[in-house]
C-alpha positions as CSV (number, residue, x, y, z in Angstrom):
1,M,0.0,0.0,0.0
2,A,2.8,2.5,0.9
3,E,4.5,2.1,-2.5
4,T,1.3,2.8,-4.4
5,N,0.2,5.7,-2.2
6,R,-0.1,8.8,-4.4
7,A,1.7,11.1,-1.9
8,V,4.7,8.6,-1.7
9,I,4.9,8.4,-5.5
10,K,4.8,12.2,-5.9
11,L,7.3,12.8,-3.1
12,R,9.7,10.2,-4.5
13,E,9.5,11.9,-7.9
14,K,10.0,15.5,-6.6
15,F,12.2,14.9,-3.6
16,A,14.0,11.6,-4.4
17,A,17.2,12.5,-2.4
18,S,15.1,13.7,0.6
19,V,12.9,10.6,1.1
20,L,14.8,8.3,3.5
21,D,12.2,5.7,4.2
22,V,8.6,4.8,3.6
23,K,6.6,2.4,5.9
24,E,3.0,1.2,6.1
25,F,1.6,-0.2,9.2
26,R,-2.1,-1.0,9.7
27,G,-3.1,1.1,6.8
28,E,-1.1,4.2,7.9
29,V,1.7,5.5,5.7
30,T,4.8,7.1,7.2
31,V,7.4,8.9,5.2
32,T,10.7,9.7,6.8
33,V,12.5,12.7,5.2
34,K,15.7,14.8,5.7
35,R,15.1,17.6,8.2
36,E,16.8,20.1,5.9
37,D,13.9,19.8,3.4
38,I,11.0,19.7,5.8
39,V,9.5,23.0,4.8
40,A,9.8,22.4,1.1
41,I,8.3,19.0,1.4
42,C,5.4,20.2,3.7
43,D,4.8,23.1,1.4
44,Y,4.5,20.7,-1.6
45,L,2.2,18.4,0.4
46,K,-0.1,21.3,1.1
47,S,-0.1,23.1,-2.2
48,G,0.5,20.2,-4.6
49,L,-1.2,17.3,-2.9
50,E,-3.9,19.1,-0.8
51,Y,-2.8,18.0,2.7
52,N,-4.4,21.1,4.0
53,L,-4.7,20.1,7.7
54,C,-1.8,19.6,10.1
55,T,-3.6,17.7,12.8
56,D,-0.6,17.2,15.1
57,V,3.1,17.9,15.5
58,T,5.0,16.0,18.1
59,A,8.4,14.5,18.9
60,V,9.8,11.1,20.1
61,D,12.9,10.8,22.2
62,Y,14.9,7.7,21.4
63,L,17.6,8.2,24.1
64,G,20.1,5.4,23.8
65,K,18.1,3.5,21.2
66,Q,18.9,5.1,17.9
67,E,20.5,8.1,16.2
68,P,19.3,10.7,15.7
69,R,17.9,11.0,19.2
70,F,14.8,12.9,18.4
71,M,12.2,12.3,15.7
72,M,9.8,15.0,14.7
73,V,6.4,13.6,13.7
74,Y,3.9,15.6,11.6
75,N,0.4,14.1,11.2
76,L,-1.3,15.4,8.1
77,Y,-4.8,15.1,6.6
78,S,-6.1,15.9,3.1
79,I,-9.8,16.9,3.6
80,P,-10.6,16.8,-0.2
81,N,-9.0,13.3,-0.6
82,K,-9.9,11.9,2.8
83,D,-6.3,10.8,3.2
84,R,-3.8,10.7,6.1
85,L,-0.1,10.9,6.0
86,R,2.6,10.9,8.7
87,V,5.9,12.7,7.9
88,K,8.9,12.2,10.2
89,A,12.3,13.9,10.3
90,G,15.2,13.0,12.5
91,V,16.8,15.7,14.7
92,P,20.2,15.0,16.3
93,E,20.8,15.9,20.0
94,N,23.9,18.0,19.3
95,D,22.0,20.2,16.8
96,C,18.5,20.0,18.2
97,T,16.9,22.3,15.6
98,I,14.5,22.1,12.7
99,D,12.8,24.7,10.5
100,T,9.2,25.7,11.5
101,V,6.3,24.6,9.4
102,S,4.1,27.2,10.9
103,C,4.6,29.1,7.7
104,V,2.8,26.3,5.8
105,W,0.1,25.5,8.4
106,N,-0.9,28.1,11.0
107,S,-2.0,25.2,13.2
108,A,1.6,24.1,13.7
109,N,2.4,27.3,15.6
110,W,1.2,26.2,19.1
111,L,2.0,22.5,18.4
112,E,5.6,23.4,17.8
113,R,5.7,25.5,20.9
114,E,4.5,22.5,22.9
115,V,7.3,20.3,21.4
116,Y,9.8,23.1,22.2
117,D,8.5,23.4,25.8
118,L,8.3,19.7,26.6
119,M,11.1,18.2,24.4
120,G,13.5,21.1,23.8
121,V,13.5,21.0,20.0
122,Q,14.2,24.5,18.7
123,F,12.2,25.7,15.6
124,N,14.1,28.0,13.3
125,N,12.2,31.1,12.1
126,H,9.2,30.3,14.4
127,P,7.2,33.5,14.9
128,D,6.7,33.1,18.7
129,L,8.9,30.3,20.2
130,R,8.4,30.4,23.9
131,R,7.0,28.1,26.6
132,I,3.3,27.2,26.3
133,L,2.7,24.8,29.2
134,M,5.5,25.2,31.7
135,T,6.3,28.5,33.5
136,D,9.0,30.7,32.0
137,D,11.4,29.9,34.8
138,W,11.0,26.1,34.5
139,V,14.3,24.3,34.1
140,G,14.6,21.6,31.5
141,H,12.1,19.8,29.2
142,P,9.9,17.3,31.1
143,L,9.2,14.8,28.3
144,R,12.8,14.1,27.6
145,K,13.8,10.6,28.7
146,D,16.8,12.0,30.7
147,Y,14.6,14.3,32.7
148,P,14.4,13.3,36.4
149,V,11.0,11.7,37.0
150,Q,10.5,13.5,40.3
151,G,11.3,16.9,38.8
152,P,14.3,19.1,39.1
153,G,15.8,19.6,42.6
154,R,13.4,17.2,44.4
155,E,13.9,14.1,46.5
156,P,13.0,10.9,44.7
157,Y,9.7,9.4,45.8
158,K,10.2,6.8,48.5
159,G,6.7,5.3,48.8
160,R,3.7,6.2,51.0
161,L,4.3,8.6,53.7
162,S,1.4,7.6,55.9
């Protein structure tokens, strides 16, 4: 199914060097691309293939499991074609940045802020990159796997106190 998906065929034609992997699992197609081309690819998906809704932007932390450590995940939907597509781009820990796609889909603005706040991924050229859930003075990014479970500067939980 993934190899015959119209978006996969068109992406491989237009961005052959940027498409790193294509997978299909339970009817869902995932395309992994180079992070350097994420804006161009997303712009083409929206304008050329009518993926006009960015339903979610999130990140996965693969600490100690694979390189690059972080994987950006964009869940897209084409309303006219009733078609879903997941686009992923790897982000290394030593250069934890990727270009914003909020210039393509306005809905990505707050979603990218959430990823920045909780995972620490920086979005280049983002119009308002600041914390959205944690307070401004919060230290660290709580969804990273190396973040202390009990929070910064607190004693580890030792069981019931009563």
